[in-house]
C-alpha positions, 0 to 999 in steps of 0.5 A: 529631151526635146519632143520633136513633132511626128505626123502619122497618117492613116485612114483607120482611127484605131491605128491612129489611137494605138500609134499615139498611145505607143509613142506619145510619151517621147514624141509630139504625135500629130495625126491625120486620116487622109493625105489632104488633112496631113498636108494641112496639119503639116503646113499649120504646125511647121517644123514637123520632123517625121512623117509616117504615112500608110500607103493604101489610103482613099483619095491620095496614097501615102507616097503622093502625100509624102511627095508633096510634103517633100516639096514643102520641107525637104528636111523632114524625114518620110516613112511608109507603112504598108501591108503589101510588098510590091516592088513598084510601090517601093520604087515609087516611094523612093523616087517620088516621096524620097522615103527614108524607110519602109515598114510593114503592117502590122508594125513592130514597136521596137523597129519603129522606136529604133528608127524614130530615135535614129531619125530624131538625132539626124533631124536635130543635128540638121536643124541645128546646122540649119540654124547655125547656117542662118546665123552665119548668114546673118553674121556675114551680112552684118560683117559685110555691112561692117566692112562697107562701113570700115572701107568708108571710114578708111576712105574718109580717114585717107581723105582727112589725112590727105587734107592734113598733109596738104595743110601741113605742107602749106604751113611749112611753106608759110613758115619758111616764107616768113622765116625768109622774110624776117631773115632778109629784113634782119640782114638787109635792114637791121644789120646794115643799120647797125653796121652803119652805126658801128662805122659812125662810132669808129669815126666819130672822133676822127675830126676831134684829135683833142677828145679825151682818151676815155671817150675814145675807149668808150666809143671803141667798146660801143663799136665792139658791142655793135659788132657782136650784135651784128654777128648775132643778127647775121647768125639769127638770119642764117638760122632763120633762112640759110642764104647759102642753101639757095646759092650753093645747094644742100651739101654746101649749106649742111657742110657749113652748118656742121662746121659751125655746130661742131665749133659751138658745141666743142665736139668732133663732127665728120660730114661726108657727102657722096653721089651729090656732085651735079645733083641739085634738088628742088628748093622745097626738098632741099629746105626740108632736108636741111631742117631735118638735119638741123633739128637732129643736130639741135637735139644732139646738142641739147640732150645727147652729151656726145663727143663725136657726131657723123653726118652722111649724105648719100645719093644712090638713085632712086633714093637719097640717104641721110645717116646721122650718128652720135656716141652720146647717152642715147635714150629709150625710143618708145618712151621718148615717143610717148613723152613727146606726144604728152609733152608736145615735144616737137623734135623727133615728131617734127622731123618725122612730119617733114620726112613724111611730107617728102614721101620719105621714111625715118628710122631711129635706133637708140639705147641708153649709153649706146648712142643714137642712129637716125636713118632717113631715106628719101625718093629722088624721083621728081625732086632731083635735077 
């Protein structure tokens, strides 16, 4: 058991010696022959648990000594020994010295030992509580520092995310502008040149009636080949930038794309638009929504093995809702998300990025052999006219 410090103050050396012999085995007994010496010992030693002082001493009474010790260390336990029972002394000891207990001389070992043992437990618990409070205070300071750093990290992260968001928006804009340029070049230049070449092949023998039939047949085949090339180029041009989106709006462009998609993939596709009459979205919002629907249908065509697809476009202020559902083979959403990150697949990830850029949310639900449902919600404020 820990030997706590016990300071005994008495102006008689014999009393000090007897006290130390009696309690020295259980306590680290310190002694002083006067109040002034007691204050010096108490200050130098530190962490003194119990102070027992004789009341009647020359120079400084026991109560005066205990009062000064109380102001130095309020947690110390203070006791008074006296040969006199006077009510004034008792009241003074309680009010000034904050005395824990009063004992009479000659003191009885059993009484003092019982009191000291109780006080020891009280002191050790108080000290442990004080140490825990200090440790808690230090932890709180550390936690506050961590919180400050965390707030700063979150702030920096948000700033970085904002920069990434702006860069991503600019990247998509640059991508769409480049697609528009290439689409116009294919449509207005390359396709027109091929169309002129096709007409030339069709009319090249008009002024030569005696040209062999095999040459006419070959010319016709070349014209048909050029026709197919022109169609392919126009399809590519439309895929790069749907011209009807700029001219007719989102609903018409999506409707036409759904019709072409169903024909190309041999499946049934039901497209429905509600609440969209008279609603025109800004060009950036329209192209992002078109690309999201385009990517979703592309994924269905590549992976779903579906026979029926539903695409719904519903404007219900203040949001625009896109719902895409198929009866295909479905997939594990979490597993696919992890695979997409490792294999750098851009399907769902690209859709999610576009939706996020226009402040929307996307929710994908799918189970194996149970089809897939994609639910997208976009705020209309600021993007609708």
